[in-house]
C-alpha positions as CSV (number, residue, x, y, z in Angstrom):
1,M,41.6,6.8,-108.8
2,A,44.1,4.4,-110.6
3,I,46.1,2.1,-107.8
4,D,49.6,3.0,-107.8
5,L,50.7,-0.1,-105.7
6,T,49.4,-2.9,-104.3
7,Y,50.7,-5.0,-101.1
8,N,50.4,-8.6,-99.7
9,T,51.1,-9.6,-96.5
10,T,52.8,-13.2,-95.8
11,G,53.5,-13.4,-92.1
12,I,56.3,-11.1,-90.8
13,F,56.7,-9.8,-94.5
14,T,54.9,-7.6,-96.5
15,T,55.9,-7.1,-100.3
16,F,55.0,-4.0,-102.4
17,F,53.9,-4.3,-106.4
18,P,53.7,-1.2,-108.7
19,E,50.2,-1.3,-110.5
20,S,51.3,2.4,-112.3
21,K,53.7,4.2,-113.9
22,Q,53.4,6.4,-110.7
23,G,53.7,3.2,-108.7
24,E,57.1,2.3,-110.4
25,V,58.4,5.4,-109.2
26,I,57.9,4.8,-105.4
27,Y,58.5,1.1,-106.2
28,K,62.1,1.8,-107.2
29,Q,62.6,4.2,-104.6
30,M,61.5,1.5,-102.0
31,I,64.3,-0.7,-103.6
32,E,66.8,1.9,-103.6
33,Q,66.4,2.9,-99.9
34,N,65.5,-0.6,-98.7
35,G,67.2,-2.9,-101.1
36,S,63.9,-4.7,-101.6
37,P,60.3,-3.8,-101.8
38,K,59.8,-5.8,-98.9
39,I,59.0,-4.6,-95.3
40,Y,58.4,-6.3,-91.8
41,T,54.7,-6.3,-91.4
42,I,54.7,-4.5,-87.9
43,H,55.8,-1.4,-90.1
44,L,53.0,-1.7,-92.5
45,K,50.7,1.1,-91.1
46,N,53.2,3.5,-90.7
47,V,54.6,2.9,-94.4
48,L,51.1,3.1,-95.9
49,C,50.6,6.1,-94.4
50,Q,53.8,7.5,-95.5
51,I,53.0,6.5,-98.9
52,K,49.6,8.2,-98.9
53,K,50.9,11.4,-97.7
54,A,53.1,11.5,-100.7
55,G,50.2,11.1,-102.7
56,Y,50.0,7.8,-104.2
57,S,47.1,5.4,-103.9
58,V,47.7,1.8,-102.2
59,K,45.6,-1.1,-101.6
60,K,45.7,-4.9,-100.3
61,A,46.4,-7.1,-103.5
62,K,43.5,-9.6,-104.4
63,K,44.1,-13.2,-103.4
64,I,44.1,-15.4,-106.5
65,S,43.1,-19.3,-106.6
66,K,45.7,-21.9,-107.1
67,K,44.1,-22.6,-110.3
68,E,44.8,-18.8,-111.2
69,A,48.2,-18.9,-110.0
70,N,48.8,-22.2,-111.8
71,K,47.5,-20.4,-114.8
72,I,49.5,-17.7,-114.8
73,M,52.6,-19.6,-114.1
74,S,52.0,-21.7,-117.3
75,E,51.9,-18.7,-119.2
76,I,55.2,-17.6,-118.4
77,L,56.5,-20.8,-118.3
78,N,55.2,-21.4,-122.2
79,D,56.4,-17.7,-123.1
80,P,59.0,-17.9,-125.8
81,M,61.0,-15.1,-123.9
82,F,61.2,-17.1,-120.6
83,N,62.8,-20.0,-122.9
84,E,65.4,-17.4,-123.9
85,L,66.6,-16.9,-120.6
């Protein structure tokens, strides 16, 4: 089964990320309803139940190393489209 959404918890906030076309649908709904894909972590269990009940698959995002994060940022910053902004 493909994952539709992943989430990352950082203290009091949890942020969701789309991982599929279906995930983009619920991601956009979250932004329309809440103004953001972030929720208070205290509500995570309830939100996860709602997402799964709606037929979407969701899992916790995999942590990445600082080295991997730096590599990703370097790729973004060196992308010609970024320089056009």
